[in-house]
C-alpha positions in Angstrom: 53.2 73.9 -33.8 51.7 70.4 -35.4 51.5 67.7 -33.3 53.8 64.8 -33.7 53.1 61.8 -35.6 52.9 59.5 -33.2 50.5 61.1 -31.2 48.0 59.6 -33.6 46.9 56.2 -34.2 47.5 54.1 -37.7 44.4 55.0 -40.2 44.8 51.0 -41.0 43.9 50.4 -37.4 40.5 52.1 -37.9 38.4 49.2 -38.0 39.7 47.3 -34.9 39.8 50.7 -32.5 36.1 50.4 -33.4 35.6 47.3 -32.3 36.8 48.0 -28.9 34.1 50.5 -27.8 31.3 48.9 -25.5 28.1 49.5 -28.3 27.2 50.6 -31.1 26.7 54.3 -32.1 22.9 55.7 -31.4 20.3 53.3 -29.9 18.7 50.2 -30.5 15.0 50.0 -31.0 14.4 48.8 -28.1 16.3 51.6 -26.0 14.8 53.8 -28.3 11.1 52.7 -27.9 11.1 52.1 -24.1 8.1 54.8 -23.2 9.2 54.4 -19.1 12.5 56.4 -20.6 11.1 58.7 -23.5 7.5 58.6 -23.4 5.5 58.2 -26.4 7.1 58.9 -29.6 6.0 60.3 -32.7 7.7 59.4 -36.4 9.0 62.9 -36.0 10.9 62.3 -32.4 13.5 60.2 -33.8 15.7 59.3 -37.0 17.8 56.1 -38.7 21.6 56.4 -38.4 22.9 56.0 -42.0 24.6 52.7 -42.6 26.8 51.4 -45.6 26.3 52.0 -49.5 27.3 49.2 -51.7 24.6 48.6 -53.8 22.5 50.9 -56.1 19.1 52.4 -54.8 17.3 50.4 -58.0 18.4 47.2 -56.2 15.9 48.0 -53.7 13.1 46.0 -53.0 10.1 47.2 -51.5 7.9 44.1 -51.3 6.1 43.5 -48.1 3.1 41.9 -46.3 0.2 43.3 -45.7 -1.8 40.1 -44.5 -0.8 36.6 -44.1 -1.2 35.9 -47.8 -1.1 38.9 -49.6 2.1 40.6 -50.8 2.7 44.1 -52.1 5.3 45.1 -54.7 5.1 48.6 -52.4 3.6 49.2 -49.0 1.5 51.8 -49.9 -2.4 51.7 -49.0 -4.6 54.3 -49.8 -7.3 54.9 -46.5 -11.0 54.0 -46.8 -12.3 57.7 -46.5 -15.0 58.7 -48.5 -12.6 61.8 -49.7 -9.6 59.6 -50.5 -10.3 56.1 -52.0 -13.0 55.2 -54.2 -12.4 53.1 -57.6 -10.7 55.6 -59.4 -8.0 55.6 -57.0 -8.3 52.0 -55.6 -7.5 51.0 -59.4 -4.4 53.6 -59.8 -2.9 52.3 -56.1 -3.2 48.8 -57.3 -1.5 49.0 -60.9 1.4 51.5 -58.9 1.8 47.8 -56.5 -0.1 49.1 -53.5 -3.8 48.9 -52.8 -7.0 51.2 -51.8 -9.6 50.4 -49.3 -12.7 51.5 -50.8 -14.4 53.1 -48.2 -18.4 52.2 -47.2 -20.0 55.3 -46.2 -21.9 54.7 -49.1 -24.5 52.1 -50.2 -23.6 48.6 -50.4 -24.4 48.2 -53.9 -22.2 51.4 -55.0 -19.8 50.2 -53.2 -19.7 46.7 -54.7 -19.9 48.0 -58.2 -16.5 50.3 -57.3 -14.8 46.7 -56.4 -16.3 45.0 -59.7 -14.8 48.0 -61.5 -11.1 47.3 -59.9 -11.5 43.3 -60.5 -12.0 44.2 -64.4 -9.4 46.6 -65.0 -7.3 44.6 -65.3 -7.1 40.7 -65.9 -5.6 37.6 -67.6 -8.4 35.7 -68.9 -11.8 37.6 -68.2 -14.0 34.5 -66.9 -17.0 37.4 -66.8 -16.5 39.3 -70.0 -19.2 41.8 -71.0 -21.5 39.4 -73.2 -24.1 41.0 -75.9 -26.6 39.2 -78.8 -26.4 40.5 -82.6 -29.9 41.7 -81.8 -28.5 44.6 -79.4 -27.9 48.4 -80.4 -24.8 50.2 -81.4 -26.2 52.4 -78.3 -25.9 49.6 -75.8 -21.8 49.3 -77.2 -21.6 53.1 -76.4 -23.3 52.8 -72.9 -20.7 50.1 -72.3 -18.1 52.2 -73.5 -19.1 54.8 -71.1 -19.5 53.5 -68.4 -16.7 51.1 -68.1 -14.1 52.5 -70.7 -14.2 49.6 -73.2 -15.9 48.7 -76.7 -14.6 45.5 -77.4 -17.5 43.1 -76.9 -17.9 39.6 -77.8 -21.4 38.6 -79.3 -23.0 35.6 -78.9 -26.3 33.7 -79.9 -27.8 34.0 -76.1 -25.9 37.1 -75.3 -24.3 35.1 -72.3 -20.9 33.4 -71.7 -21.4 30.0 -72.9 -23.3 30.6 -75.7 -21.9 30.0 -79.2 -19.6 32.6 -80.5 -20.7 34.9 -83.9 -18.8 37.9 -83.7 -17.2 40.8 -82.0 -17.7 44.3 -81.9 -14.8 46.9 -81.4 -14.5 50.9 -81.3 -14.1 51.0 -85.0 -17.2 49.1 -85.9 -19.5 51.5 -84.2 -17.5 54.4 -85.6 -20.2 56.9 -87.5 -23.0 54.2 -86.8 -25.9 55.6 -86.0 -27.2 54.6 -82.4 -29.8 52.3 -83.2 -28.0 50.0 -85.7 -27.8 46.4 -84.5 -24.8 44.7 -84.1 -25.3 42.1 -86.2 -24.8 44.8 -89.1 -21.6 46.3 -87.9 -20.1 43.3 -86.2 -16.9 41.6 -87.0 -17.3 37.6 -87.9 -14.1 36.7 -89.2 -12.0 36.1 -86.0 -8.9 34.8 -84.7 -9.9 32.6 -81.5 -8.0 30.0 -79.0 -9.3 27.0 -77.5 -10.2 26.4 -74.1 -7.0 25.0 -71.8 -4.4 27.4 -73.5 -2.0 28.9 -71.6 -2.1 32.4 -70.9 1.6 32.4 -72.2 0.7 31.3 -75.4 -2.7 33.1 -75.7 -0.9 36.1 -75.5 1.4 35.3 -78.1 -1.0 34.4 -80.4 -3.1 37.9 -79.3 0.5 39.5 -80.0 1.2 38.0 -83.6 -2.7 38.3 -84.4 -2.8 42.2 -84.1 -6.5 42.1 -82.5 -7.4 43.7 -79.5 -9.5 40.9 -78.1 -8.6 37.1 -77.8 -12.1 35.1 -77.6 -11.0 31.7 -75.8 -14.0 28.9 -76.8 -14.7 25.1 -76.7 -14.9 22.2 -79.0 -18.2 23.4 -80.0 -17.2 27.4 -80.7 -18.7 28.2 -76.9 -17.2 31.5 -75.6 -15.3 30.5 -72.2 -13.3 33.7 -71.5 -11.4 36.6 -73.1 -8.2 38.2 -73.4 -7.3 41.7 -74.3 -4.4 43.4 -75.8 -5.1 46.7 -73.2 -3.9 44.0 -70.7 -0.9 42.9 -72.1 0.0 46.8 -72.2 -0.6 47.3 -68.8 1.5 44.5 -67.6 4.4 46.4 -69.3 3.5 49.8 -68.2 2.6 48.6 -64.7 5.0 45.9 -63.9 4.5 46.2 -60.2 0.9 46.0 -60.3 -0.7 44.1 -57.3 -2.5 41.2 -59.2 -3.6 37.8 -58.0 -1.1 35.1 -59.1 -3.8 33.2 -60.5 -6.6 35.2 -62.4 -4.1 38.0 -63.2 -6.6 40.9 -61.8 -5.7 43.4 -59.8 -6.7 43.3 -55.6 -9.5 44.7 -54.7 -9.7 46.0 -50.8 -13.0 47.2 -49.2 -14.0 48.4 -45.8 -17.0 47.5 -44.2 -18.6 48.0 -40.2 -19.1 45.6 -37.5 -23.2 45.8 -37.8 -25.2 43.0 -38.5 -26.4 44.9 -41.7 -22.5 45.0 -42.9 -22.9 41.2 -43.4 -25.3 41.5 -46.3 -22.8 43.9 -47.6 -19.9 41.7 -46.8 -22.3 39.3 -49.2 -22.6 42.1 -52.0 -18.8 43.0 -52.0 -17.6 39.0 -52.0 -19.9 38.5 -54.8 -18.2 41.3 -57.1 -14.4 39.7 -56.7 -13.3 41.0 -53.1 -10.1 39.8 -52.2 -9.5 41.7 -48.5 -12.4 43.0 -46.0 -11.3 45.7 -43.9 -12.9 45.9 -40.5 -13.3 50.0 -40.0 -13.5 50.8 -36.3 -11.5 53.5 -34.4 -11.7 51.3 -31.7 -11.2 47.4 -32.6 -11.2 45.7 -29.6 -14.8 45.1 -29.3 -17.2 42.1 -29.3 -18.6 43.4 -32.2 -15.6 43.4 -34.3 -14.2 39.9 -32.4 -17.4 38.1 -33.3 -17.5 39.7 -37.2 -14.0 38.3 -37.4 -15.0 34.6 -36.8 -18.4 35.1 -39.0 -16.1 36.0 -42.0 -13.6 33.4 -41.1 -16.5 30.6 -40.9 -18.5 32.2 -44.1 -15.8 33.3 -46.3 -12.4 31.0 -45.1 -10.6 32.4 -48.2 -11.3 36.2 -47.8 -8.4 38.0 -46.3 -9.4 40.1 -42.6 -7.9 43.0 -41.7 -8.9 43.8 -38.3 -8.4 46.9 -36.0 -7.7 49.5 -35.2 -5.3 49.0 -32.3 -2.6 50.2 -30.6 -1.9 47.8 -27.9 -0.7 44.4 -27.7 -3.7 43.3 -25.6 -5.9 45.0 -28.4 -3.8 43.1 -31.1 -4.0 39.4 -29.0 -7.9 39.6 -29.0 -8.2 40.1 -32.8 -5.4 37.7 -33.5 -7.0 34.9 -31.5 -10.1 35.4 -33.7 -8.6 34.9 -36.7 -7.7 38.2 -38.2 -5.3 38.2 -40.9 -3.6 41.6 -40.6 -4.1 44.7 -38.2 -4.3 48.3 -38.7 -2.4 50.8 -35.9 -3.5 53.9 -35.1 -5.6 55.9 -32.8 -5.8 60.0 -33.4 -2.7 60.3 -35.1 -4.3 61.3 -38.4 -4.0 64.9 -39.7 -7.8 65.3 -39.5 -8.5 63.2 -36.5 -9.2 64.9 -33.0 -9.8 61.4 -31.0 -6.6 62.1 -28.7 -7.8 65.6 -27.8 -11.3 64.9 -27.8 -11.1 61.6 -26.0 -8.2 61.5 -24.2 -7.7 57.9 -25.5 -5.3 56.7 -28.1 -0.7 56.4 -28.4 1.9 58.2 -30.2 2.0 56.3 -33.7 5.2 55.3 -33.5 5.1 53.6 -29.9 2.0 52.1 -30.9 3.5 50.6 -34.5 6.3 49.0 -32.4 4.2 47.9 -29.9 1.6 46.1 -32.0 4.0 44.9 -34.5 6.4 42.9 -32.0 3.5 41.2 -30.8 2.0 40.7 -34.1 4.7 39.3 -35.9 5.4 36.8 -33.5 2.1 35.1 -35.2 3.1 36.0 -38.5 0.2 38.4 -38.7 1.0 42.0 -40.3 0.6 45.1 -39.6 -0.3 48.2 -41.4 0.5 51.5 -39.5 -2.6 54.0 -40.4 -2.2 57.4 -39.6 0.7 60.2 -39.3 2.0 59.6 -42.6 3.2 63.2 -44.0 6.5 62.6 -46.1 8.8 59.5 -47.2 10.8 59.2 -44.2 7.5 58.6 -41.9 7.0 55.6 -44.5 10.7 54.5 -43.7 10.2 54.7 -40.1 6.9 52.6 -40.0 8.4 49.9 -41.7 11.8 49.9 -39.7 9.5 49.7 -36.2 7.8 46.8 -38.0 4.9 47.8 -40.3 4.2 45.9 -43.6 2.7 48.7 -45.0 1.6 52.2 -44.4 -2.4 53.8 -44.7 -2.3 57.0 -46.1 -5.5 59.5 -45.9 -4.0 63.1 -46.1 -0.8 62.2 -48.4 -3.1 60.9 -51.0 -6.3 63.4 -50.4 -6.1 66.4 -53.1 -4.6 64.0 -56.0 -6.4 63.4 -59.0 -7.8 60.3 -58.2 -9.1 61.2 -55.1 -13.2 61.7 -55.1 -14.2 65.1 -55.1 -14.1 68.5 -57.5 -11.1 70.5 -57.2 -12.0 74.2 -56.0 -10.0 77.4 -55.5 -8.9 78.7 -52.0 -7.0 81.6 -51.0 -5.3 81.1 -54.2 -4.2 77.7 -54.2 -6.0 74.5 -56.1 -7.6 72.4 -53.3 -9.7 69.5 -52.7 -12.1 69.1 -49.6 -10.3 66.5 -47.1 -12.2 65.4 -44.2 -12.2 62.7 -41.3 -14.7 60.1 -40.7 -14.9 61.4 -37.2 -16.0 64.8 -38.2 -19.6 66.2 -37.9 -20.1 66.4 -41.6 -19.0 63.1 -42.5 -21.4 61.7 -39.7 -24.4 63.7 -40.9 -24.0 63.1 -44.8 -27.0 62.9 -46.4 -26.2 62.0 -49.9 -26.7 58.2 -50.3 -24.5 57.5 -53.2 -21.0 59.5 -53.9 -20.6 61.2 -57.0 -18.4 59.0 -58.9 -21.7 56.4 -58.2 -24.3 58.5 -59.4 -22.6 58.3 -62.7 -23.6 54.5 -63.1 -26.3 52.9 -64.9 -27.8 49.3 -64.9 -26.6 48.6 -68.7 -24.9 45.1 -69.7 -22.2 44.7 -67.4 -22.5 47.6 -65.3 -20.0 48.2 -62.4 -21.4 50.9 -61.9 -24.7 51.4 -59.3 -27.7 53.2 -60.5 -28.5 56.0 -58.4 -30.7 55.5 -55.5 -32.5 57.6 -53.0 -32.9 55.0 -50.3 -30.7 55.7 -47.0 -27.9 53.5 -45.4 -26.4 53.0 -42.7 -24.3 55.6 -42.1 -20.1 54.6 -41.8 -18.6 57.3 -39.7 -21.5 57.1 -36.7 -20.9 53.4 -37.1 -16.9 53.6 -37.0 -17.1 55.6 -33.9 -20.0 53.8 -32.5 -22.2 56.6 -32.3 -25.2 55.3 -34.4 -27.8 55.9 -31.0 -25.6 58.9 -29.7 -28.5 62.2 -29.4 -25.5 64.3 -29.9 -22.8 63.6 -32.1 -19.2 64.3 -30.4 -16.7 65.1 -33.2 -13.7 62.8 -33.5 -12.4 64.5 -36.9 -12.0 67.8 -38.8 -13.5 68.8 -42.1 -10.8 70.8 -44.4 -9.2 71.0 -47.9 -5.6 69.9 -48.9 -3.5 71.5 -51.6 -3.6 69.9 -55.3 -0.7 67.0 -55.6 -1.3 66.1 -59.3 -2.2 62.6 -60.1 -1.5 59.6 -58.2 0.5 58.1 -61.3 3.4 60.9 -60.5 3.1 61.0 -56.9 3.3 57.2 -55.9 6.4 56.6 -58.4 7.7 59.8 -55.9 7.3 58.1 -52.9 8.8 54.5 -54.2 11.7 56.1 -55.5 12.4 57.9 -52.2 11.7 54.5 -50.2 14.3 53.3 -52.4 17.0 56.0 -51.9 16.4 55.8 -47.8 17.0 51.9 -48.1 20.2 52.6 -49.8 21.3 55.2 -47.1 20.5 52.8 -44.3 22.3 49.9 -46.1 19.2 47.6 -46.4 18.5 45.8 -49.6 14.9 45.3 -48.4 12.1 45.3 -46.1 13.1 41.7 -44.7 16.6 42.9 -44.5 15.9 46.5 -42.6 13.5 44.5 -39.9 16.3 41.7 -39.4 18.8 44.9 -38.7 16.6 46.3 -36.6 16.2 43.1 -34.4 19.6 42.6 -34.2 20.3 45.9 -32.9 22.5 46.5 -36.6 19.9 49.2 -38.0 20.4 52.5 -34.9 18.3 55.1 -34.2 18.6 58.2 -32.7 16.4 60.4 -30.4 15.8 64.1 -31.8 15.2 67.0 -29.3 13.1 69.6 -30.7 16.0 71.8 -31.7 17.1 69.0 -33.4 14.1 68.7 -35.4 14.4 72.3 -36.7 18.1 71.6 -37.5 16.9 69.0 -39.5 13.9 70.9 -41.8 14.8 74.0 -43.7 15.6 77.1 -41.7 17.7 80.3 -41.9 16.1 81.3 -45.8 14.2 84.3 -46.3 11.9 82.4 -48.5 12.2 79.1 -50.5 10.4 76.8 -52.6 9.8 73.3 -51.9 9.5 71.0 -54.7 9.1 67.6 -53.8 10.0 65.7 -57.2 10.3 66.0 -61.0 9.4 63.5 -63.8 
């Protein structure tokens, strides 16, 4: 027998009845992250509760700050590890809206060459183009093409910027020509140019209408002052989220250094190459070495953005913020290849660390980067909800085409090597130059450092303060990760997943997410072990897990 009609409330009163509850469903962030009640939490220990969807996922903006003055369209940063980020990864990350931090377990000249390669990949006006003379040979152009990937080179009487423009050499000019042919025999002399002082928009219009590959910019005397490339126009269309300096339209370049005296000389080379952001790479950032380095950098290079760390407590963060850090990196022992917490008994569960430090740092306008423990899109969302401006990824990007190293087969799977910078293999690295830098040369406009046999300070031992230790104590492991394909497919998957997650939560952007968390409108729920099992794939004899298709 069905209950009588008057046993139920009127559906039209549902919203009013909801208001009668003393508290909203779930927990606020402060309730969830109270370590006195719940202990230290990782990303898997909680979920965000869904909100209301009244907009499309494509309307979501993931724009976020990673330093006081640098904003990215996507909150993705690749880690400065020697099996994750060199120039190829850094370029791909920047084109797709994130940024890659070039590792420093290599000679300073090799690292500077990688920074230079990032800066030259995409430009507005190219203010330091490769320039040759009429007496250079076709083989010189072929050398530039092999190293830098382009063959459109202006020719001046001096072979330098500021010389009188006499021609330009393109890929078609050198086809089927002997390598010893002088450029004055093959260069194009009927040129379309623009006058110095022209705006970038006007110059782009001339370049588009002329159907040329390059547009030289000259002064009244015909001297070359800059260059514009059609390929950059195409990149602007292909990569609308690209991380670029507003003024020059060059890609942002970031690189890591240590805190030793030799790193000051290294930084000088990196700044000369065009570095925008320097990351001070240390497992424990609250040291007198890092504090002194921050102060020295801000005094010597006041326009350079400094990301300090790593830290996991407010007390650590306070010292680095006071020293002048523009951003902080959070994490200690949470990476998939890191064993610091196990071996050193020091560290902090990552979700708790991110929340505690972000709450403090955001009071001073200092963004934080959650470094470590990111295994999927959901972890990215949780880090952002807890106050991070971006996430730094190592293992999630290792194994991609753009990561350093060669693929090999292991137990029937195509894999790449991946190692922690605290592993003995990284600490004992003997090769002075990574494989990608060994292909370099020293010809005109070189963005690759020549091969060297000289030794260099080991970044791994410096990172863990182990240079003087007779016995090296590992704080990381070495292994391999399965082939993930190209970053150009993987990062858009992460970006789209992030948009859909924000849609489920009911927020349009990172600022709205953070505001909702602070006001207690975005709610959380603690997960038991059983809940975590329930939230994953279960109850199947076998299954295939495909993350995305394109």
